[in-house]
C-alpha positions in Angstrom: 0.5 -15.2 -23.2 -0.1 -18.8 -22.2 -0.8 -19.4 -18.5 -1.5 -22.6 -16.8 -4.0 -22.5 -14.0 -4.1 -25.3 -11.5 -7.1 -25.8 -9.3 -7.0 -28.1 -6.3 -10.4 -29.2 -5.0 -11.2 -30.3 -1.5 -14.6 -31.7 -0.4 -15.5 -33.0 3.1 -11.9 -33.3 4.1 -11.0 -35.4 1.0 -8.6 -33.9 -1.5 -10.1 -33.9 -4.9 -8.2 -34.3 -8.1 -6.2 -31.5 -9.7 -7.7 -30.0 -12.8 -5.4 -28.3 -15.2 -6.3 -26.2 -18.2 -4.6 -23.6 -20.2 -6.2 -20.3 -21.2 -5.1 -17.7 -23.6 -5.1 -14.3 -21.9 -4.7 -11.3 -24.1 -2.7 -8.4 -22.7 -5.6 -6.0 -23.2 -8.0 -8.2 -21.2 -6.4 -7.3 -17.9 -5.3 -4.1 -16.2 -1.7 -3.3 -15.7 -0.7 -5.2 -12.6 0.5 -3.3 -9.5 2.5 -5.6 -7.4 2.1 -5.8 -3.7 5.1 -4.1 -2.1 7.8 -6.6 -1.5 8.2 -8.1 2.0 4.9 -6.8 3.3 3.2 -9.2 5.7 -0.5 -9.4 5.1 -2.0 -9.5 8.6 -5.1 -11.4 9.7 -8.0 -10.9 7.3 -6.8 -7.6 5.8 -5.0 -7.1 2.5 -3.0 -4.2 1.2 -6.1 -2.6 -0.5 -7.9 -2.6 2.8 -4.9 -0.7 4.3 -4.8 1.8 1.4 -8.6 2.4 1.8 -8.1 3.0 5.6 -5.2 5.5 4.9 -7.4 7.4 2.5 -10.3 7.7 5.0 -8.0 8.8 7.8 -6.1 11.2 5.7 -8.9 12.9 3.7 -12.1 11.1 4.3 -11.3 9.5 0.9 -11.4 12.9 -0.9 -9.3 12.9 -4.0 -9.0 16.6 -4.4 -8.1 17.3 -0.7 -5.3 19.7 0.1 -3.9 19.7 3.6 -0.9 20.6 5.8 -1.0 24.2 4.7 -1.0 23.3 1.0 1.9 20.8 1.4 -0.1 17.6 1.0 -2.5 16.7 -1.8 -5.0 14.0 -2.7 -6.8 11.3 -0.9 -3.5 10.1 0.7 -2.2 13.6 1.5 1.0 13.0 -0.3 3.8 15.6 0.2 6.1 16.4 -2.8 9.1 14.8 -1.1 7.2 11.6 -0.5 6.2 11.6 -4.2 9.8 12.2 -5.3 11.1 9.3 -3.2 8.5 7.0 -4.7 9.2 8.1 -8.3 13.0 7.8 -7.8 12.4 4.2 -6.6 9.9 3.2 -9.3 10.5 4.8 -12.6 7.2 3.5 -14.0 5.6 6.3 -12.0 6.0 8.7 -14.8 3.9 11.7 -14.2 3.7 14.9 -12.2 3.2 15.6 -8.5 -0.3 16.9 -9.3 -1.2 13.4 -10.5 -1.5 12.5 -6.9 -5.0 13.9 -7.0 -5.8 10.8 -9.0 -6.5 7.9 -6.5 -5.2 5.2 -8.8 -1.9 7.0 -9.4 -1.6 8.0 -5.8 -2.1 4.4 -4.7 0.8 3.4 -6.9 2.9 6.1 -5.3 2.1 4.8 -1.8 2.9 1.2 -3.0 6.3 2.4 -4.3 7.1 4.3 -1.2 6.3 1.3 1.0 8.3 -1.0 -1.3 11.2 1.4 -0.8 11.0 2.0 2.9 8.8 -0.7 4.6 11.3 -3.5 4.2 12.6 -6.2 6.5 16.1 -5.0 5.8 15.4 -1.5 7.1 13.0 -2.4 10.0 14.7 -5.5 11.3 11.5 -7.5 10.9 8.8 -8.2 8.3 6.8 -5.0 7.9 3.3 -4.8 9.3 0.4 -2.5 8.5 1.3 -0.7 11.7 4.9 -0.1 10.4 3.5 1.1 7.1 1.0 3.5 8.7 3.7 5.0 10.8 6.0 5.4 7.8 3.2 7.0 5.7 2.4 9.4 8.5 5.8 10.0 10.2 8.3 9.5 7.3 10.7 6.8 6.2 12.8 6.9 9.4 10.1 6.9 12.0 11.2 3.5 13.2 14.4 5.2 14.5 12.4 7.6 16.6 10.7 5.3 19.2 9.9 7.1 22.4 9.8 10.6 20.8 6.8 12.9 20.3 6.9 12.0 16.6 6.6 8.3 17.4 3.7 9.0 19.8 1.9 11.0 17.0 2.2 8.0 14.7 0.8 5.8 17.4 -2.4 7.9 17.4 -2.4 7.8 13.6 -2.0 4.0 13.6 -5.0 3.6 16.0 -7.2 5.6 13.6 -6.0 3.5 10.6 -6.5 0.3 12.5 -10.0 1.3 13.5 -10.9 2.0 9.8 -9.5 -1.4 8.8 -11.6 -3.1 11.3 -14.9 -1.5 10.3 
């Protein structure tokens, strides 16, 4: 695949010249890309990988083989089977079994797919934030409809923990 890479230089406030070159990139030289969930606003200095890391720490202290919620949640992200099914239904490239959620790379793809499905501007009425995504991960895809309830308050406490991890 031929790709063109453009680099714009800037030195002491003066824009340098554009340098263009083409490079052959073999398919086997790069990992399979996992796209950022659509319509996700990247806030401040954090990126989606920072968010995923924080979720793993809050959920399981980043323990891939963790089992929680009375056996209903598995892996570093503590994914429930219904969450996994929603993600797989949305993204058919997530071929595999629920038990594959013990694998952090696979589980990260599951979380990305779930957020791509439910953390959207169309559903939330605004560009999704990491707070929205943390609440959705913890409280379910319709948590945004439950403001002022105990469920919403629980996700507030969860978001505070995730935010703290992101800022460390």
